[in-house]
C-alpha positions as CSV (number, residue, x, y, z in Angstrom):
1,M,125.1,-2.4,56.5
2,G,126.8,-2.0,53.1
3,F,129.4,0.5,52.2
4,G,126.8,2.9,50.8
5,G,125.1,3.0,54.2
6,Y,128.3,3.6,56.0
7,S,129.3,6.4,53.6
8,A,126.0,8.1,54.2
9,Y,126.3,7.7,58.0
10,K,129.9,9.0,57.9
11,Q,128.9,12.0,55.8
12,T,126.1,12.9,58.2
13,D,128.4,12.4,61.1
14,V,130.9,14.9,59.5
15,I,128.3,17.5,58.5
16,T,126.6,17.5,61.9
17,A,129.9,17.4,63.9
18,D,130.8,20.1,66.3
19,P,133.4,22.4,64.6
20,M,136.2,21.3,67.0
21,R,135.3,17.6,66.5
22,L,135.5,18.2,62.8
23,V,139.1,19.5,63.2
24,I,140.0,16.4,65.1
25,M,138.4,14.2,62.4
26,C,140.5,16.0,59.8
27,Y,143.6,15.3,61.7
28,E,142.6,11.6,62.1
29,E,142.0,11.3,58.3
30,A,145.2,13.0,57.3
31,I,147.1,10.7,59.7
32,R,145.4,7.7,58.3
33,S,146.1,8.7,54.7
34,L,149.8,9.3,55.3
35,N,150.1,6.0,57.1
36,L,148.4,4.3,54.2
37,A,150.8,6.1,51.8
38,V,153.7,4.7,53.7
39,L,152.3,1.1,53.4
40,L,151.6,1.6,49.7
41,Y,155.2,2.6,49.0
42,S,156.4,-0.8,50.2
43,S,153.9,-2.6,48.0
44,K,154.9,-0.4,45.1
45,N,151.3,0.6,44.5
46,Y,152.2,4.1,43.4
47,E,148.8,5.1,42.0
48,A,147.0,4.4,45.3
49,K,149.9,5.9,47.2
50,G,149.5,9.1,45.2
51,K,145.8,9.3,46.0
52,A,146.6,8.8,49.8
53,V,149.2,11.5,49.7
54,Q,147.0,13.9,47.8
55,K,144.1,13.3,50.2
56,S,146.4,14.2,53.2
57,L,147.5,17.4,51.3
58,D,143.9,18.3,50.6
59,I,142.9,17.9,54.2
60,I,145.9,20.0,55.5
61,A,145.2,22.7,52.9
62,E,141.5,22.8,54.0
63,L,142.6,23.1,57.6
64,R,144.9,26.0,56.5
65,E,142.0,27.6,54.6
66,A,139.9,27.5,57.7
67,L,142.3,29.6,59.7
68,D,140.9,33.0,60.9
69,F,143.8,35.3,61.3
70,E,141.6,38.1,62.7
71,R,140.2,36.0,65.6
72,G,143.1,33.6,65.9
73,G,146.0,36.0,66.1
74,S,149.3,34.3,66.8
75,I,147.7,30.8,67.0
76,A,146.4,31.1,63.5
77,T,149.7,32.5,62.2
78,S,151.6,29.7,63.8
79,L,149.2,27.0,62.5
80,N,149.5,28.6,59.0
81,T,153.3,28.3,59.1
82,L,153.1,24.8,60.4
83,Y,150.6,23.7,57.8
84,G,152.7,25.2,55.1
85,F,155.7,23.4,56.3
86,M,153.8,20.1,56.4
87,I,152.5,20.5,52.9
88,G,156.0,21.2,51.6
89,H,157.5,18.4,53.6
90,I,155.0,15.9,52.3
91,I,155.6,17.0,48.7
92,R,159.4,16.8,49.1
93,S,159.2,13.4,50.9
94,D,156.9,12.0,48.3
95,Q,159.1,13.2,45.4
96,T,162.2,11.6,47.0
97,K,160.3,8.5,48.3
98,N,161.4,9.5,51.9
99,V,158.9,7.7,54.1
100,K,160.7,9.0,57.2
101,G,159.6,12.5,56.1
102,L,156.0,11.3,56.0
103,H,156.4,9.7,59.4
104,Q,157.6,13.1,60.7
105,V,154.4,14.8,59.4
106,V,152.3,12.1,61.0
107,A,154.0,12.8,64.3
108,M,153.3,16.5,64.0
109,L,149.6,15.8,63.1
110,E,149.3,13.5,66.1
111,Q,150.6,16.2,68.4
112,L,148.1,18.7,67.0
113,K,145.3,16.2,67.3
114,S,146.2,15.5,70.9
115,A,146.2,19.2,71.7
116,W,142.8,19.8,70.0
117,E,141.4,16.8,71.9
118,K,142.5,18.3,75.2
119,V,140.8,21.6,74.3
120,F,137.6,19.8,72.9
121,L,137.3,17.4,75.9
122,G,138.1,20.1,78.4
123,R,135.2,22.2,76.9
124,S,132.8,19.3,76.6
125,E,130.5,20.7,79.3
126,E,130.1,24.1,77.6
127,S,127.4,24.6,75.1
128,S,128.1,24.3,71.4
129,A,127.6,28.0,70.9
130,E,130.2,28.8,73.5
131,I,132.7,26.5,71.9
132,Q,132.1,28.1,68.5
133,D,132.8,31.5,70.0
134,L,136.2,30.5,71.3
135,D,139.1,32.3,69.6
136,L,140.9,29.3,68.3
137,G,142.0,30.7,65.0
138,L,139.5,28.9,62.8
139,R,136.6,29.9,60.6
140,V,134.6,26.8,61.1
141,S,131.0,27.9,61.7
142,G,128.5,28.5,58.9
143,G,128.6,25.0,57.3
144,G,130.7,25.8,54.2
145,W,133.9,24.5,55.8
146,S,132.0,21.5,57.2
147,T,130.6,20.6,53.8
148,Q,134.0,20.8,52.2
149,A,135.7,18.8,54.9
150,A,133.0,16.1,54.5
151,G,134.4,15.4,51.0
152,Y,137.8,14.6,52.5
153,L,136.5,12.5,55.3
154,K,134.6,9.9,53.3
């Protein structure tokens, strides 16, 4: 299968993903992008590094946009604060070429991903409708967010 087929498969996988799985996929891609940016610093490929950093920023911003403060309450508020910190920390770290700062954000994203996986896997026996009704602080149903996220997960 060529890359065109893989891209189509990946996009279909993203668009049809359960909302909670989509959140996990976003964390995975943000982590991958930041790790790539760190590698690209060492090779002095600053254009590709910039694209990797921007992709991670876009994904975190999209996760932040998906927060539902009405349903999510303090969880959504905490995630909003954390995502804002991550975005600022990535920008400052990129500007000062501080790869340690990027590693710190990767560690935070990995912790969040792990927590979401525990929730997702712990709820795997419930129906998709029940999972979507959980008050997890996200506006992920309706497809709009899924379609936007698909653009970042290619």
